[in-house]
C-alpha positions as CSV (number, residue, x, y, z in Angstrom):
1,M,106.8,112.6,86.7
2,S,103.2,113.2,86.5
3,M,102.5,109.7,88.4
4,L,104.7,110.9,91.1
5,L,102.5,113.7,91.5
6,V,99.4,111.8,91.5
7,S,100.8,109.5,94.2
8,A,101.8,112.8,96.3
9,L,98.5,114.0,95.9
10,A,96.4,110.8,96.6
11,H,98.8,110.7,100.0
12,T,98.0,114.1,101.0
13,T,94.4,112.9,101.7
14,V,95.7,110.1,104.2
15,V,98.2,112.1,106.2
16,A,95.4,113.4,108.9
17,P,94.0,110.0,109.5
18,G,97.5,108.4,109.3
19,L,99.0,110.7,112.1
20,A,95.9,109.8,114.2
21,E,95.5,106.4,113.7
22,T,99.2,105.4,113.6
23,T,101.4,108.0,114.0
24,Y,104.4,106.4,112.1
25,M,102.0,105.8,109.0
26,G,101.6,109.6,108.7
27,V,105.0,110.3,109.1
28,L,105.6,108.1,106.0
29,F,103.0,109.6,104.3
30,I,104.6,112.8,104.6
31,G,108.0,111.3,103.9
32,L,106.4,109.9,100.8
33,I,105.2,113.1,99.6
34,L,108.4,115.1,100.0
35,A,110.2,112.0,98.5
36,D,107.7,112.3,95.2
37,L,108.2,116.0,95.2
38,M,112.0,115.7,95.7
39,L,111.9,113.2,92.7
40,I,109.7,115.4,90.4
41,A,112.2,118.1,90.7
42,A,115.3,116.1,90.5
43,L,114.1,114.4,87.4
44,W,113.1,117.6,86.2
45,I,116.7,119.2,86.3
46,R,118.7,116.1,85.7
47,D,117.7,112.8,83.8
48,S,120.3,110.6,85.8
49,P,120.4,106.8,86.3
50,A,120.5,107.7,90.0
51,M,117.4,109.5,90.3
52,W,115.6,106.5,88.1
53,T,117.3,104.1,90.3
54,L,115.6,106.3,93.6
55,T,112.4,106.5,92.0
56,A,112.2,102.6,91.4
57,I,113.6,102.0,94.9
58,I,110.6,104.3,96.4
59,T,107.5,104.1,94.4
60,G,108.4,100.1,94.7
61,L,109.0,99.8,98.5
62,A,105.4,102.2,98.4
63,F,103.6,99.8,96.5
64,L,104.9,96.8,99.0
65,A,103.7,98.8,101.9
66,Y,100.0,99.2,100.0
67,V,100.2,95.1,99.7
68,L,101.0,94.6,103.1
69,S,98.5,96.9,104.5
70,R,96.1,95.2,102.2
71,T,97.1,91.7,103.4
72,V,98.9,90.9,106.5
73,G,98.6,94.4,107.9
74,L,101.4,96.7,109.1
75,P,102.8,97.2,112.9
76,Q,99.8,98.5,115.1
77,S,97.5,99.2,111.9
78,S,95.2,96.2,110.7
79,G,92.6,98.3,109.7
80,Y,93.3,98.6,105.9
81,I,93.5,94.9,105.4
82,G,91.0,93.6,102.7
83,D,90.5,97.1,101.9
84,W,91.6,97.1,98.0
85,V,89.3,99.9,96.8
86,S,89.4,103.0,98.3
87,G,89.7,106.1,95.9
88,P,93.3,107.4,97.4
89,G,94.5,103.8,98.1
90,L,94.1,102.7,94.2
91,A,95.3,106.0,93.0
92,S,98.4,105.9,94.9
93,I,99.0,102.0,94.2
94,A,98.4,102.4,90.4
95,S,100.5,105.6,89.9
96,E,103.2,103.6,92.0
97,A,103.3,100.7,89.8
98,V,103.5,102.7,86.9
99,S,106.6,105.1,88.2
100,C,108.2,102.1,89.1
101,I,107.8,100.0,86.0
102,V,108.7,103.4,83.7
103,A,111.7,103.8,86.1
104,L,112.9,100.2,85.7
105,W,112.5,100.3,82.0
106,V,114.4,103.6,81.8
107,L,117.1,101.9,83.4
108,T,117.1,99.1,81.2
109,R,117.6,101.1,78.2
110,H,120.2,103.3,80.0
111,F,122.2,100.3,80.7
112,T,121.5,98.4,77.4
113,R,122.8,101.6,75.6
114,A,125.7,101.9,77.9
115,R,126.5,98.1,77.4
116,Q,126.7,98.5,73.8
117,P,130.3,99.1,72.1
118,S,130.3,102.6,69.8
119,H,130.3,102.3,66.5
120,V,133.8,102.8,65.3
121,P,134.3,102.9,61.3
122,P,136.8,100.7,59.6
123,V,140.2,102.2,59.2
124,S,141.1,102.3,55.8
125,G,144.8,101.7,55.0
């Protein structure tokens, strides 16, 4: 949850420039901030595979968008190509990577445990 908070905070610094440069990117930043905050609340309230799956998907997509924006660029936005060391960018990519890895780890452990047969004591006759 702390990594989701870091991601949300990192993106608050780029909302205004995002809206000014390419409106859809600013809107996506706002959407990601809201998604991060809602996931924090949802994970706090209920630790469920559905919430961890959403966490993996959202943070994985945010990570992918960052990589694409720095390599090939996004539609109507090529100003970030090659800019791998911006402060908010590093904070966001690190927090998203950790969040996604943790979510996948939790899901793997959950599904591994769910598939294991429960221990049934031998029946004595």
